[in-house]
C-alpha positions as CSV (number, residue, x, y, z in Angstrom):
1,X,-2.6,14.2,-23.2
2,X,-5.5,13.0,-21.3
3,X,-5.1,12.8,-17.5
4,X,-6.5,9.4,-15.8
5,X,-6.3,7.7,-12.9
6,X,-4.5,4.4,-12.2
7,X,-5.3,2.3,-9.3
8,X,-3.3,-0.5,-8.6
9,X,-4.2,-3.3,-6.0
10,X,-3.0,-6.4,-4.7
11,X,-1.4,-8.8,-2.4
12,X,1.5,-7.6,0.1
13,X,5.1,-7.8,-1.5
14,X,3.8,-8.2,-5.5
15,X,6.0,-4.8,-6.3
16,X,3.3,-2.2,-6.3
17,X,4.6,0.3,-4.6
18,X,7.4,-0.1,-7.4
19,X,5.1,-0.1,-10.7
20,X,3.5,2.6,-9.4
21,X,6.7,4.8,-8.4
22,X,7.7,3.5,-11.9
23,X,4.7,5.0,-13.8
24,X,4.4,8.3,-11.6
25,X,7.9,9.3,-12.7
26,X,7.5,8.3,-16.4
27,X,4.0,9.9,-17.1
28,X,4.4,13.3,-14.3
29,X,1.9,11.7,-12.3
30,X,1.5,12.3,-8.2
31,X,1.8,8.7,-6.3
32,X,0.3,7.9,-3.3
33,X,1.5,4.7,-1.1
34,X,-1.9,4.2,0.8
35,X,0.1,1.2,2.1
36,X,2.4,3.7,4.1
37,X,-0.9,5.4,5.4
38,X,-1.7,2.6,7.1
39,X,1.8,1.6,8.5
40,X,1.6,4.8,9.8
41,X,-1.5,4.9,11.9
42,X,-0.1,1.2,13.1
43,X,3.2,2.3,13.9
44,X,1.4,5.5,15.9
45,X,-0.6,2.9,17.4
46,X,2.2,0.7,18.6
47,X,3.3,3.8,19.9
48,X,0.9,4.8,22.1
49,X,0.3,1.1,22.9
50,X,-2.9,0.3,21.3
51,X,-1.7,-2.6,19.2
52,X,0.8,-5.6,19.3
53,X,0.7,-8.9,17.8
54,X,-1.5,-9.8,21.0
55,X,-3.5,-6.8,21.6
56,X,-5.9,-4.2,20.2
57,X,-7.5,-1.4,22.0
58,X,-9.8,-0.7,19.3
59,X,-11.8,2.0,20.9
60,X,-8.6,3.7,22.4
61,X,-7.3,3.9,18.6
62,X,-10.5,4.8,17.3
63,X,-10.9,7.9,19.5
64,X,-7.3,9.0,18.9
65,X,-7.3,9.3,15.1
66,X,-8.5,13.0,15.2
67,X,-5.0,13.4,16.5
68,X,-3.3,11.4,13.6
69,X,-2.0,14.3,10.8
70,X,-0.2,12.1,8.1
71,X,1.7,13.9,5.4
72,X,3.5,13.0,2.4
73,X,6.7,15.3,1.7
74,X,8.4,14.9,-1.3
75,X,12.1,14.3,-1.2
76,X,13.9,15.6,-4.0
77,X,17.3,13.4,-3.2
78,X,15.1,9.6,-3.1
79,X,12.2,11.0,-6.1
80,X,9.8,10.2,-3.9
81,X,7.3,10.8,-1.6
82,X,8.1,10.4,2.2
83,X,6.0,9.4,5.0
84,X,5.2,11.7,7.9
85,X,2.8,11.5,11.0
86,X,2.1,14.9,13.1
87,X,5.9,16.3,11.6
88,X,7.7,13.7,12.1
89,X,9.5,11.4,9.2
90,X,8.5,7.3,10.3
91,X,9.5,6.4,6.3
92,X,12.1,4.2,7.9
93,X,10.0,3.1,10.9
94,X,6.7,1.8,9.0
95,X,8.6,-0.5,6.7
96,X,9.8,-3.1,9.7
97,X,8.5,-6.3,10.2
98,X,6.7,-5.3,13.7
99,X,5.0,-3.3,11.8
100,X,4.1,-5.8,9.3
101,X,2.3,-7.9,11.8
102,X,0.1,-5.3,12.9
103,X,-0.7,-3.4,10.0
104,X,-3.8,-5.8,8.6
105,X,-5.8,-6.3,12.3
106,X,-5.4,-1.8,11.9
107,X,-6.8,-1.8,8.4
108,X,-9.6,-3.9,9.3
109,X,-11.2,-1.0,11.7
110,X,-13.8,1.1,9.5
111,X,-13.4,4.1,11.4
112,X,-9.3,4.1,10.2
113,X,-10.4,2.8,6.4
114,X,-13.3,5.8,6.4
115,X,-10.7,8.3,7.7
116,X,-7.6,7.0,5.0
117,X,-9.9,6.4,2.0
118,X,-11.6,10.2,2.3
119,X,-8.2,11.8,2.5
120,X,-6.9,9.4,-0.5
121,X,-9.9,10.3,-2.4
122,X,-9.4,14.1,-2.1
123,X,-6.0,13.4,-3.1
124,X,-7.2,12.2,-6.3
125,X,-9.9,14.7,-7.2
126,X,-7.9,16.3,-10.3
127,X,-6.5,12.8,-11.5
128,X,-3.1,12.1,-12.9
129,X,-2.2,10.0,-9.8
130,X,-1.1,6.9,-9.7
131,X,-2.2,5.1,-6.5
132,X,-1.4,1.7,-4.7
133,X,-3.3,-0.4,-2.3
134,X,-5.9,-2.9,-1.3
135,X,-9.0,-1.4,-2.2
136,X,-8.5,1.4,-4.9
137,X,-10.3,-0.1,-7.8
138,X,-12.6,-1.0,-5.7
139,X,-13.8,1.7,-3.1
140,X,-11.1,4.4,-3.4
141,X,-11.3,5.2,-6.9
142,X,-14.2,2.7,-8.6
143,X,-14.1,4.6,-11.4
144,X,-10.8,4.6,-12.3
145,X,-9.8,4.3,-16.0
146,X,-6.8,1.9,-15.4
147,X,-7.0,-0.3,-12.8
148,X,-4.2,-2.9,-11.9
149,X,-4.7,-6.0,-9.6
150,X,-0.6,-7.9,-9.2
151,X,-0.5,-10.8,-7.9
152,X,2.3,-13.7,-7.2
153,X,3.0,-16.8,-5.2
154,X,3.3,-16.1,-1.4
155,X,6.9,-17.9,-1.2
156,X,7.5,-15.5,-4.3
157,X,6.4,-12.1,-2.3
158,X,7.8,-13.7,0.9
159,X,11.2,-13.9,-0.6
160,X,11.3,-10.4,-2.0
161,X,10.0,-9.1,0.9
162,X,13.1,-11.3,2.9
163,X,15.7,-9.6,0.7
164,X,14.3,-6.1,1.1
165,X,14.4,-6.2,4.9
166,X,18.2,-8.1,5.3
167,X,19.3,-5.5,2.5
168,X,17.9,-2.7,4.9
169,X,20.1,-4.8,7.7
170,X,16.6,-5.9,9.7
171,X,17.2,-9.2,11.3
172,X,14.8,-11.6,10.6
173,X,14.1,-15.0,9.0
174,X,12.6,-16.4,5.7
175,X,10.0,-18.4,7.5
176,X,9.0,-14.9,9.6
177,X,8.6,-13.3,6.5
178,X,6.3,-15.8,4.8
179,X,4.4,-16.6,7.6
180,X,3.4,-12.9,7.8
181,X,2.7,-13.0,3.8
182,X,0.6,-15.7,4.0
183,X,-1.2,-14.3,7.6
184,X,-1.7,-10.6,5.9
185,X,-3.4,-12.6,3.2
186,X,-6.1,-13.9,4.9
187,X,-6.7,-10.9,7.0
188,X,-6.7,-8.3,4.4
189,X,-9.1,-11.0,2.0
190,X,-11.3,-11.9,5.1
191,X,-12.0,-8.6,6.5
192,X,-16.0,-6.8,6.7
193,X,-15.1,-4.0,5.7
194,X,-13.2,-3.1,1.9
195,X,-11.5,-6.7,1.7
196,X,-9.1,-7.4,-1.1
197,X,-10.6,-8.3,-4.1
198,X,-10.3,-8.0,-7.9
199,X,-12.3,-5.0,-9.5
200,X,-14.7,-6.7,-12.2
201,X,-12.7,-4.6,-14.4
202,X,-9.2,-4.4,-13.1
203,X,-6.5,-6.3,-15.3
204,X,-4.6,-8.9,-13.4
205,X,-0.9,-9.6,-13.8
206,X,1.1,-12.4,-12.0
207,X,4.6,-11.1,-12.1
208,X,6.0,-14.0,-10.6
209,X,8.2,-14.7,-13.3
210,X,8.7,-11.3,-14.8
211,X,11.2,-8.8,-14.8
212,X,10.5,-4.9,-13.6
213,X,11.2,-3.7,-16.9
214,X,8.6,-6.3,-18.3
215,X,5.9,-5.5,-16.0
216,X,6.5,-1.7,-16.5
217,X,6.3,-1.8,-20.6
218,X,2.9,-3.7,-20.0
219,X,1.3,-1.7,-18.2
220,X,2.7,1.5,-19.9
221,X,0.7,-0.1,-23.4
222,X,-1.8,-0.5,-21.1
223,X,-2.1,3.4,-20.3
224,X,-1.2,4.4,-23.9
225,X,-4.7,2.7,-24.7
226,X,-6.4,5.0,-22.4
227,X,-5.1,8.0,-22.6
């Protein structure tokens, strides 16, 4: 069967990673969560005092980029790969609202994007990959055979994200999460380097009223058309 590249882009908390994991598992493809990579760099920057909500030492972070080693390691118990920074598992730490508040401003930095895009392109050089993020279909894999652009209302996405964080035991309010979603939307779509846009040949899916199974079945039909 023909192997393809599946690029999934879209706004935060649209369920990109959930869909990508489902597809990769079903197809036997490699799954890469590029958002985790940007979150990992952000967490590293926070730990080293380079970034906070009020402060960004862009030059210091850029100078330290060669010392940031990102790696995905597959967890058999979980069924997906977890994010490691310089040999340390940071999967739990990078999913906090504190990291969410800072990740978009780190992702704006061209040098950060250049480093991570090069790594992502290397991961997908042999196809048979599902990758989700903000610029996969436009920058990382513009020639991907299947491009999906996911969307839903900010309120729906904030509710999903809020419930996810509460389940993980984090103390947040819905209002905080909604504000973060809206702020990230603005930064992601207005940054100069690789802003979040729908690729011309991407298929847009608004999953506001869709179940995970309905969404998966829809995309698998699209995969079938291409393989």
